[in-house]
DOMI-325860 format. One record per residue: x, y, z of N, C-alpha, C in turn; residue in one letter. Coordinates in pm, whole numbers, padded with zeros to 5 digits, always signed. Layout:
// DOMI-325860
XYZXYZXYZa
...
This chain:
// DOMI-325860
+01229-01072+03000+01165-00948+03002+01052-00931+02920x
+00979-00869+02966+00831-00873+02900+00827-00784+02770x
+00742-00855+02674+00761-00753+02541+00658-00653+02544x
+00689-00549+02514+00632-00400+02487+00510-00427+02423x
+00379-00371+02465+00236-00395+02369+00263-00295+02258x
+00208-00330+02167+00227-00237+02061+00080-00141+02087x
+00097-00027+01999-00018+00073+02039-00099+00035+01919x
-00216+00010+01925-00332+00011+01813-00401+00140+01806x
-00422+00157+01674-00529+00266+01605-00617+00217+01523x
-00725+00200+01574-00864+00144+01490-00879+00233+01333x
-00857+00361+01329-00882+00424+01204-00728+00390+01111x
-00624+00364+01159-00524+00317+01067-00561+00162+01024x
-00617+00091+01123-00631-00050+01090-00715-00037+00972x
-00832+00050+00987-00927+00065+00884-00870+00110+00732x
-00780+00182+00740-00716+00251+00651-00641+00148+00574x
-00534+00062+00641-00453-00035+00597-00562-00146+00539x
-00669-00168+00579-00766-00299+00516-00789-00195+00390x
-00872-00098+00391-00885-00047+00255-00786-00043+00151x
-00642-00009+00208-00542-00001+00101-00501-00158+00054x
-00533-00258+00129-00532-00394+00098-00601-00406-00036x
-00743-00387-00006-00837-00381-00116-00790-00320-00238x
-00757-00195-00234-00709-00122-00327-00578-00180-00395x
-00466-00211-00358-00377-00280-00410-00420-00406-00485x
-00515-00491-00428-00532-00613-00483-00614-00588-00597x
-00702-00493-00585-00792-00442-00731-00682-00389-00813x
-00605-00300-00808-00521-00242-00922-00413-00366-00949x
-00368-00451-00873-00289-00567-00924-00375-00646-01021x
-00481-00682-01013-00588-00730-01066-00611-00684-01191x
-00640-00552-01186-00655-00475-01319-00525-00481-01402x
-00417-00458-01365-00268-00464-01403-00244-00597-01503x
-00301-00716-01407-00279-00860-01443-00375-00884-01583x
-00485-00803-01579-00584-00830-01678-00539-00752-01826x
-00448-00660-01833-00402-00609-01955-00325-00703-02042x
-00410-00688-02153-00339-00777-02266-00218-00771-02322x
-00172-00654-02346-00047-00601-02416+00047-00594-02303x
+00160-00684-02318+00263-00724-02225+00352-00611-02201x
+00382-00502-02296+00439-00412-02291+00401-00291-02177x
+00257-00285-02203+00166-00210-02121+00164-00256-01980x
+00147-00367-01996+00115-00432-01853+00230-00386-01772x
+00384-00427-01806+00472-00425-01757+00527-00297-01702x
+00465-00194-01783+00502-00053-01732+00407-00026-01638x
+00280-00038-01635+00196-00038-01525+00251-00108-01417x
+00305-00214-01407+00355-00312-01296+00432-00221-01212x
+00540-00175-01311+00681-00110-01261+00638+00044-01197x
+00532+00096-01238+00482+00216-01188+00413+00199-01055x
+00343+00111-01061+00277+00065-00918+00331+00008-00825x
+00477-00041-00862+00550-00096-00748+00581-00033-00604x
+00610+00125-00630+00637+00183-00506+00477+00186-00423x
+00400+00194-00487+00279+00199-00422+00243+00059-00340x
+00252-00049-00399+00230-00177-00341+00356-00208-00260x
+00468-00166-00269+00577-00175-00184+00549-00128-00051x
+00517+00032-00060+00460+00089+00067+00366+00027+00127x
+00264-00013+00070+00155-00075+00160+00196-00209+00201x
+00289-00292+00172+00321-00420+00208+00425-00384+00341x
+00527-00285+00313+00594-00235+00435+00488-00181+00564x
+00400-00090+00512+00319-00047+00622+00239-00162+00705x
+00186-00265+00611+00122-00364+00699+00207-00446+00763x
+00324-00484+00735+00406-00564+00801+00466-00496+00933x
+00514-00368+00923+00560-00267+01024+00416-00274+01135x
+00296-00226+01099+00176-00228+01188+00174-00344+01253x
+00188-00452+01172+00173-00591+01250+00249-00606+01378x
+00418-00555+01344+00477-00593+01437+00507-00482+01536x
+00482-00345+01513+00511-00245+01585+00381-00161+01646x
+00286-00170+01567+00158-00119+01595+00177+00038+01527x
+00077+00111+01600+00084+00274+01556+00193+00340+01617x
+00277+00371+01514+00397+00464+01521+00396+00607+01449x
+00499+00665+01478+00515+00815+01360+00536+00739+01222x
+00624+00634+01244+00678+00557+01125+00554+00501+01036x
+00457+00428+01110+00350+00368+01016+00248+00482+00981x
+00271+00571+01048+00162+00696+01017+00206+00762+00874x
+00352+00802+00883+00423+00865+00768+00412+00757+00637x
+00434+00632+00669+00421+00516+00566+00288+00511+00493x
+00161+00542+00566+00067+00545+00527+00045+00691+00449x
+00076+00794+00483+00085+00902+00424+00146+00891+00274x
+00301+00821+00265+00364+00783+00139+00281+00685+00077x
+00195+00602+00126+00124+00493+00035+00002+00577-00037x
-00066+00685+00029-00167+00787-00034-00092+00859-00135x
+00028+00905-00120+00086+00990-00228+00126+00916-00336x
+00207+00803-00327+00235+00725-00447+00114+00685-00535x
+00008+00635-00435-00144+00608-00540-00193+00719-00585x
-00186+00820-00550-00235+00951-00616-00177+00975-00738x
-00036+00961-00733+00043+00993-00840+00032+00889-00949x
+00014+00731-00890+00010+00655-01014-00143+00684-01070x
-00244+00722-01003-00369+00728-01069-00387+00848-01150x
-00311+00949-01106-00300+01062-01207-00211+01036-01329x
-00117+00952-01333-00047+00924-01444-00104+00829-01531x
-00181+00729-01482-00191+00587-01535-00368+00581-01530x
-00410+00532-01633-00554+00496-01647-00589+00365-01603x
-00680+00357-01494-00727+00247-01444-00853+00241-01429x
């Protein structure tokens, strides 16, 4: 049986690309923190954002644009805003 083609969305692809760059940048900044306790605190606080991005990227690669990928992107943005509001980067 033929596999169903995944629906693509240029705008979401661009947003995922931007999210990847942001996650890499914030992760690098966190890794540069000298104080181990603070670095651990930041890493733990950033984990929901990073995990949501990773799930979004993986799901988009396998299923394409769906309501679930759209909602995951909204969750990613919410987690990122919460992190940036509570932690100075």
